[in-house]
C-alpha positions as semicolon CSV with decimal commas, in nm:
position;residue;x (nm);y (nm);z (nm)
1;M;-4,675;3,607;-6,925
2;P;-4,745;3,258;-6,780
3;E;-4,498;2,990;-6,886
4;K;-4,772;2,769;-7,031
5;R;-4,887;3,048;-7,261
6;K;-4,528;3,114;-7,371
7;T;-4,492;2,745;-7,459
8;I;-4,808;2,749;-7,669
9;I;-4,695;3,062;-7,855
10;R;-4,349;2,910;-7,910
11;K;-4,498;2,589;-8,056
12;F;-4,730;2,790;-8,280
13;L;-4,440;3,000;-8,413
14;L;-4,230;2,688;-8,475
15;L;-4,518;2,528;-8,663
16;I;-4,546;2,835;-8,888
17;L;-4,167;2,838;-8,944
18;F;-4,172;2,468;-9,029
19;G;-4,448;2,527;-9,285
20;L;-4,268;2,820;-9,447
21;T;-3,938;2,631;-9,454
22;S;-4,104;2,328;-9,610
23;A;-4,264;2,550;-9,874
24;A;-3,924;2,700;-9,961
25;Y;-3,761;2,356;-9,994
26;L;-4,050;2,230;-10,206
27;F;-4,014;2,539;-10,425
28;L;-3,653;2,434;-10,486
29;R;-3,771;2,080;-10,553
30;W;-4,047;2,154;-10,803
31;S;-3,922;2,468;-10,979
32;S;-3,706;2,459;-11,289
33;L;-3,404;2,636;-11,146
34;Q;-3,126;2,514;-11,373
35;G;-2,932;2,818;-11,491
36;H;-3,108;3,042;-11,235
37;T;-2,838;3,049;-10,970
38;S;-2,946;3,390;-10,842
39;L;-3,295;3,255;-10,766
40;V;-3,146;2,958;-10,580
41;V;-2,935;3,199;-10,375
42;A;-3,244;3,410;-10,301
43;V;-3,437;3,104;-10,178
44;L;-3,136;3,000;-9,972
45;L;-3,130;3,344;-9,808
46;V;-3,501;3,307;-9,723
47;L;-3,433;2,961;-9,577
48;S;-3,143;3,099;-9,375
49;G;-3,365;3,375;-9,236
50;L;-3,628;3,120;-9,132
51;Y;-3,352;2,909;-8,979
52;V;-3,226;3,200;-8,767
53;A;-3,582;3,277;-8,659
54;A;-3,636;2,914;-8,554
55;I;-3,314;2,918;-8,352
56;F;-3,429;3,235;-8,176
57;V;-3,767;3,080;-8,089
58;L;-3,606;2,755;-7,971
59;S;-3,347;2,936;-7,760
60;S;-3,626;3,117;-7,574
61;G;-3,730;2,785;-7,417
62;R;-3,577;2,667;-7,093
63;N;-3,499;2,307;-7,182
64;T;-3,484;2,085;-7,486
65;S;-3,699;1,782;-7,409
66;R;-3,654;1,439;-7,565
67;K;-3,973;1,495;-7,763
68;T;-3,832;1,821;-7,903
69;V;-3,508;1,645;-8,000
70;I;-3,700;1,380;-8,194
71;I;-3,921;1,638;-8,367
72;L;-3,622;1,849;-8,471
73;F;-3,438;1,544;-8,602
74;L;-3,741;1,436;-8,805
75;A;-3,783;1,790;-8,938
76;G;-3,423;1,782;-9,064
77;C;-3,492;1,444;-9,227
78;A;-3,805;1,583;-9,394
79;F;-3,620;1,885;-9,536
80;R;-3,359;1,652;-9,686
81;L;-3,614;1,419;-9,841
82;M;-3,790;1,712;-10,004
83;L;-3,483;1,762;-10,227
84;F;-3,470;1,406;-10,359
85;G;-3,530;1,392;-10,733
86;L;-3,386;1,737;-10,804
87;Q;-3,120;1,750;-11,074
88;P;-2,780;1,850;-10,929
89;E;-2,703;2,073;-11,228
90;T;-2,911;2,335;-11,047
91;L;-2,594;2,409;-10,848
92;S;-2,316;2,178;-10,968
93;D;-2,237;1,897;-11,209
94;D;-1,947;1,755;-11,006
95;V;-2,142;1,440;-10,923
96;Y;-2,108;1,324;-11,284
97;R;-1,730;1,329;-11,246
98;Y;-1,771;1,117;-10,931
99;I;-1,979;0,865;-11,127
100;W;-1,732;0,866;-11,418
101;D;-1,427;0,812;-11,195
102;G;-1,609;0,530;-11,016
103;R;-1,703;0,364;-11,346
104;V;-1,347;0,392;-11,478
105;Q;-1,217;0,223;-11,162
106;A;-1,483;-0,049;-11,186
107;K;-1,342;-0,131;-11,531
108;G;-0,997;-0,176;-11,377
109;I;-0,852;0,148;-11,513
110;N;-0,653;0,398;-11,309
111;P;-0,866;0,718;-11,309
112;Y;-0,553;0,934;-11,300
113;L;-0,421;0,804;-11,633
114;Y;-0,663;0,951;-11,886
115;P;-0,909;1,241;-11,911
116;P;-1,269;1,140;-11,990
117;E;-1,250;1,238;-12,358
118;S;-0,930;1,040;-12,413
119;P;-0,940;0,785;-12,701
120;E;-0,828;0,518;-12,453
121;L;-1,165;0,551;-12,279
122;E;-1,376;0,554;-12,595
123;G;-1,551;0,234;-12,487
124;L;-1,692;0,412;-12,182
125;Q;-1,803;0,730;-12,353
126;D;-2,146;0,592;-12,439
127;D;-2,244;0,657;-12,076
128;P;-2,514;0,930;-12,051
129;C;-2,308;1,092;-11,773
130;F;-2,017;1,147;-12,011
131;N;-2,170;1,454;-12,177
132;K;-2,249;1,607;-11,838
133;I;-1,890;1,594;-11,708
134;N;-1,726;1,935;-11,682
135;H;-1,373;1,981;-11,821
136;R;-1,371;1,645;-11,998
137;Q;-1,029;1,730;-12,142
138;L;-0,873;1,723;-11,794
139;R;-0,776;1,425;-11,581
140;T;-0,940;1,390;-11,242
141;G;-0,803;1,600;-10,958
142;Y;-0,968;1,417;-10,668
143;P;-0,739;1,252;-10,409
144;P;-0,714;0,874;-10,347
145;A;-0,955;0,856;-10,051
146;A;-1,216;1,037;-10,258
147;Q;-1,154;0,798;-10,546
148;L;-1,220;0,502;-10,319
149;F;-1,548;0,666;-10,219
150;F;-1,637;0,719;-10,587
151;R;-1,581;0,352;-10,658
152;L;-1,802;0,254;-10,367
153;I;-2,069;0,496;-10,488
154;Y;-2,061;0,357;-10,842
155;C;-2,067;-0,006;-10,728
156;A;-2,362;0,062;-10,497
157;A;-2,564;0,312;-10,701
158;G;-2,436;0,329;-11,056
159;A;-2,572;0,657;-11,194
160;N;-2,886;0,663;-10,976
161;L;-2,875;1,010;-10,824
162;N;-3,125;0,943;-10,548
163;V;-2,931;0,638;-10,429
164;I;-2,616;0,851;-10,432
165;R;-2,804;1,104;-10,217
166;L;-2,883;0,824;-9,972
167;I;-2,514;0,730;-9,962
168;L;-2,413;1,092;-9,901
169;G;-2,675;1,096;-9,626
170;I;-2,473;0,839;-9,430
171;P;-2,181;1,074;-9,344
172;D;-2,436;1,354;-9,298
173;I;-2,626;1,158;-9,029
174;L;-2,305;1,024;-8,873
175;L;-2,174;1,380;-8,841
176;F;-2,494;1,487;-8,666
177;F;-2,471;1,201;-8,415
178;L;-2,100;1,266;-8,361
179;L;-2,175;1,628;-8,274
180;F;-2,476;1,528;-8,064
181;R;-2,287;1,264;-7,864
182;F;-1,943;1,418;-7,822
183;I;-1,962;1,794;-7,882
184;D;-2,290;1,965;-7,792
185;K;-2,654;1,870;-7,848
186;R;-2,772;2,219;-7,937
187;R;-2,485;2,275;-8,178
188;A;-2,562;1,940;-8,337
189;F;-2,904;2,077;-8,429
190;L;-2,751;2,400;-8,555
191;Y;-2,578;2,175;-8,805
192;W;-2,870;1,941;-8,872
193;L;-3,117;2,217;-8,962
194;C;-2,871;2,447;-9,143
195;P;-3,007;2,523;-9,495
196;P;-2,668;2,568;-9,671
197;V;-2,561;2,224;-9,547
198;I;-2,883;2,059;-9,666
199;V;-2,875;2,230;-10,006
200;E;-2,505;2,159;-10,059
201;V;-2,530;1,788;-9,976
202;Y;-2,864;1,705;-10,137
203;I;-2,870;1,940;-10,437
204;G;-2,502;2,012;-10,501
205;M;-2,421;1,652;-10,402
206;H;-2,062;1,735;-10,309
207;I;-1,852;1,491;-10,110
208;D;-1,717;1,762;-9,879
209;I;-1,951;1,622;-9,614
210;L;-1,728;1,313;-9,595
211;G;-1,419;1,526;-9,530
212;V;-1,603;1,727;-9,263
213;L;-1,712;1,406;-9,091
214;L;-1,358;1,266;-9,089
215;F;-1,208;1,594;-8,964
216;T;-1,470;1,617;-8,688
217;A;-1,385;1,258;-8,590
218;F;-1,020;1,369;-8,575
219;L;-1,110;1,653;-8,336
220;V;-1,316;1,418;-8,117
221;M;-1,024;1,174;-8,097
222;V;-0,785;1,455;-8,001
223;I;-1,022;1,580;-7,731
224;N;-1,035;1,226;-7,591
225;E;-0,653;1,191;-7,623
226;R;-0,677;0,900;-7,866
227;Y;-0,399;1,012;-8,094
228;V;-0,347;0,709;-8,319
229;P;-0,704;0,705;-8,459
230;A;-0,688;1,087;-8,463
231;V;-0,397;1,074;-8,708
232;I;-0,581;0,819;-8,925
233;F;-0,892;1,035;-8,942
234;L;-0,684;1,344;-9,020
235;V;-0,503;1,171;-9,307
236;L;-0,829;1,039;-9,450
237;S;-0,997;1,380;-9,419
238;V;-0,743;1,541;-9,653
239;G;-0,761;1,259;-9,905
């Protein structure tokens, strides 16, 4: 088959895969999935299948042009934006603990001293996030570096979930560019388009992405024999 025809077929298949993937993400966005974890998992499996198919189609091409790189990056951005506005309780309510710990710190209180339902924090319990915190009888278990991040999140976003998503998007994008620049361009896109990553960061809203970024920075520093910053990144990555 002539190369030009192969290219046309490849672009057509990628366009179909992009449409199906977008439809699946929008299904997550607009469906009422709270309490339907099995359905979320089923959609995630569909997304993962489409992801593998897209990788297969892309790998059949000889080279990855600059235009392709830009299109793939924008596709990853689009998939992420499709999940803005979705309530995190679909997968996890941990983000409300992040907001609570940040608010407690903003009031000048050590978050390790009292659990959320403690009488000492009664003045803060009028916050709408309070009733959404899991295990309110327990003190926070997040390490100091995470607590600093929570305070930054609360000071910048308060309880605005979409702004928090934007903040979590910063380490997400930085990790992509770190992989792209220092590890491998193709593997960077394996990360950038990976459905479990997108769902975990932008629906689950977990801060694990920050730890992954810091640990990847540690590996990059070790590869480049820059051991002092490597140690700093390693310490920060574990909290």
